[in-house]
Structures are given as C-alpha cells and as structure tokens.
N, C-alpha and C positions, 0 to 999 in steps of 0.2 A: 743452486741457493740451499736445497734440501740437504744434499750431502756435505755441503761447505758448514752448514750448521750444524750437522751430526757430528762432523770432524772435530769443530771446536768445543761440542758436548763432551765428546769423549775425552778431550786433552783437560777440559775442565775437572772432570770427574777424576781423573787421575791425579791431577794436581792437588785436588782437595782431600783425596783418599790418602795421599802421601803425607800431606800435612796432618791429618787425623792419627795416621799410624804412628807419626813422629811424637806427637802430644800424649799419646798413650803409652809409648814405651817409657819404662821406668828409669832407666839408666843407660842411654845409648853412649856408644864412644864417639869420641872426638871426631871421627871420620865419617860419621852417619850424616850430618847434614851436606858434606861435600859429594858424598855419593848420591844422596837424594837430588841434589843440584844436577848432578851428571845425568840421573835419569830422566828429569824434566826436560833437560837440553835434547836428550835423545828421542823424547816423545815430540819436541816442538818442532825439530829439524826436518822430520818427513812432513809435517804440515805445511812447513813452508815451501817445500819442493813439490808438493802436490798441487799448488796453486797454479802453476802455469797448466798443469793437466786439466785441472777444474775448467779453466778458461776456454781449452781445446774442446772438452766435453761439451759445454756450452754452444759453442758454434756448430758442434755436430749436430745436437738436439734441435737448434735453430733452424738448421739447414733440412732436417727431418721433418720438422713441424711445417716448414713452408712448402715442403714438397706434398707432405699430405693433404693439406688445405688447397693446394693447387689442384689435386686430384679428386678432392672432395668437391670443390666447386664445379668440377665437370672441364675434363681436359680440353673439350673441343671450344668452348666460350672461353675458358682462361686463356687458351694458347692464342686464340684469334684476338683476344685483348691485348697481349702482349707484343702481338705483331705492330698493332699500331704504335706501342712505345718504341718499339725499335725503327721502324721507318720515320718516325716523329723525331727520334733524339738524331738520327742520320741528319735530316734536313737542318736541324737546330745547330749540330756541329759544324756542317758544311758552312752554312750562313755565318757562324762566330767566326769562323776562320776567314772567309771572304771579307768580312766586315774589318775583321784585325788586320788584315794586309792592306785594306784600302785606306789606313790612315796615313795621312802625310803632315810633315810639319811645313804648313802654309808660309809661316813667318820665312822660313829659309828659302822656299821656293821663291817668294815673292820678291825676295832680296836679290836671288840670282837671276830672275828675269828682268828686274828693273836693270841691275848691272849689265846684263847682256843688251837690252835695248839702247843703253848709252853710250855702249863701246862699240858693238858690232852689228845691231839693228834686228830687224824681225828675225831674221835667219836663225841668228843665234838663241833668240828667245823661244823659238819653235824647237831648236835642239835640245833645250833644258827642258821643255815640256815634254818632250818625246823620250827623254832618258828618265823621266821621274814617273814612280808608279803611282796609280790611284786614281779616282775620279776626278778629283781636283785639277790634275794636270792635264787630264783628259778634256777638260772643259775649258781650261786656259788655252790649250793646244787649237781647239775649235774657235775659240774667239781670236786670236791671233793671226790664225791663217786667213781671216778674213778683213784685216785690217784695211786693205787696200781699198774696200767697198765702202768705207766711211765707220765713224765711231757709231752710230745708230745701228748699223748692220753687227757690229762685234757685240754691242748689248745685246741684240735681239738674239743672236747666237747663243752667248752666254746662258740667258735665260731658257731658251729653248733646249740646249743640250743638257743643261742641269735638270730638266725633267726626265730625259732619257737616262741620265744616271741614278736619277733617284727611282727608277723603274727597275733597273739593276740591282740597286741595293734593296729593293723590295721583293725581289724574286724568291719563290716558294715560300712566301709568309701564309699564302692563302691555304697552301697543303699542311701546312704546321697547323694553322687555325682548324682544319678540317679534322685531324687527328685530335685535335684537343675535344673536338664535339663528339667524334665517334667512339673514344675510349668510354666515356661515361653511358652513353647510349647503347653500347654494346653489355656492358654492366647492367642496366636496366632491362634490356631484352632478358639477360640469364635470371633477373630478379623474377620476372613474368613466367618465363619457363618453370623455374623453379617452382612457383606458386601454384601453376598449372598441375605439375606432377603430384603436389601435396594434395590437391583436392581430387586428382584421379585415384591416389592412393586411398584416401578416406570414402571415395564411392566404392571403390573395389571391397575394402574392409568391411563398410557400413556402419562404421562407428567412428567418432573423434577420439583418436589417441596421441598424445605427446609424441610417442615413439614414431607413428607413422608421419606426423606432420613434420618434425624435426629434420627429416632428410630434405625436404623440398626447401623449408625455410633457410637451411644451412647454404644450400646451393645459391639461393637468391641473395644472401648476404654477402658471401663471398665473391660472387661476380660483381656485385655493385661495387663492394670494396676496392677491388683491383682496378675497376674502371675509374674510380674517382681519385685515387691514387696517382694512377697514370695521368689523368687530366692535370692535376695539379702540378707534377712533375714537368710536363710539357709546357704550362702555363707560365711556370717561372722563367723557363728558358725563352719562351716568346717575349716575355716582357722584357728581359735583358736585351733581347736582340733589337727591341724597338727602341729601347734607349741607345744602344750603339748607332743605330739609323737616325735618330734624331740629333746626336752630336756630330755625326758625319754632314748631316743636310745644315745645319748652323753653319759648320765650318765651310761648306761650301758656299753659302750666301755671304757670308761676312768676306771671305777671301775674293769672291767675284767683284764685290764693290770695290776693293782695294785694288784689284787688277783693273778695272775700269779707271780709276784715279791715274793709276801709272801710264795706261795708253793715252789718256787726255793730256797728261803732262809730257809725255813724248811726241804727241801729235803736234803740240804748241810749240815745243823746241825746233820741229822739223819744219815748220812752217815761217819761222823766223829767219 
C-alpha cells in the first residue's frame, strides 16, 4: 500500500507540475497541450501495468510475514498445532465425502420397491435395494429380508438397523471434536511456556524491561492465535457435518415409515 500510495503521489506531482508549467508559459504553440497529454499518458501507463506486480509483491510479503510469525511463535508448538489442523481437515473431508455419497432419492427408491413388490414380489424388491447405494437402501434390505417372519419383525429390524447406520454416519466425529479441543489447548500451553520464558529472562536480567518481556509475550500470543483459528475452522466443518447427518437421519426415519406402509399394504393384498 505504501508503494502504491507513493506511485500515485509521483503521478499527481508530475500532472500538477505539467499544468503549472503550461500556465506560466507566455505563448505556447498549439502542439504543446497535445504533447503534455502524451506525456501524462506515458506516465499513467506504467502505473496501470504496475498494479499486477504490486499484487504479486503483496502476496510475497504476506507469505514472508506468515513465515516469520510462524518461526517467532516457536516452530515446535506451531508445527504441532498445525498437525491437528491437517488431521482434523482430513477427517472432515472424509466424512463430507461419505455423507454426500450416502444421499439417496428416497421417493424414487420407494416407488421402485412398491412396483417390484406388486409385480414380482419380495425378491425383486430386495434386488432393488441391493442395487441402490446408501444407508436407506441398506435399512430397507434388512427389513424386507425378514418379511416372512411377520410385519412386527420387519418394523423392529428397520428400527434396529437404523441405529447401526446412524453409528456409521457418526463415525470419526469424536476424533474431530478431539482435535477441536486439542488445538486451542496447545495454543494455551504455548502461552504458558512463553510467559515462563519471559519471567526467566526477567530473573536473569534482574530488571523488568519491555524488550525482555516482549519476546515471551509474542510467543504466547502467536501460539494462542493459531490454536484458536484452527479450532474455529474445524468447528465450522464439524457443524456442517452434523447438519448433513441430521438431514440423512430425518430422511431415514421418514422413508422407513413409508416402507412399512408399503409392506403392510402388500401383506394385506397377499392375504386376500
């Protein structure tokens, strides 16, 4: 920003200087304003071309600043805190991919099952469930496979296997919550160590000096900042995963009720 401001300042000085010279000249030829406009355009053109270079320089400066702060915060604790971010993000991405692939168009699936039951029977409905991906199809398969044991058994099987699928959906969430708790804890641990180092230096010097204390306090603040940032990032992913699971659970419960209605209707038709 300082370089950009300086560039605009130079351009403004040149522009106003050219205007002042033109006003002081007693009798300038007709070509002078045109020449002055050409000079101004020549000055403004490099400024426009320098904008992308200024942005690139800013990115490099930001990278250097982050690298410097990382080293100042203590490479050991900062790297250890970043490890929690890497593992936490890996688990979050795995859960998001798994849950995204677990989504099923339950209306289409129920329509296929109902059609298969009415035309070809239980075996055809089981084939439909077997060829469909997702926890909803797995629950339907387990329930329909026990149709011969009675409607009550089908209902209990659907409820029991729904709990099994819920456990699979919530897999690794405890580890994500662990990393959310560990990241700020490591930051606070770095804070304590930084403060201890600051007091050790004060004890060695024998006098309270801003220069002596600043180093330890900087380590404390940087490690805490990184830990809190990582915790916030992982918490956002965690809540998003919970929302996906909640949607899938509601879908499983609603579609299970619809499946039982279809099975009851099919059973009544078979008994007639």
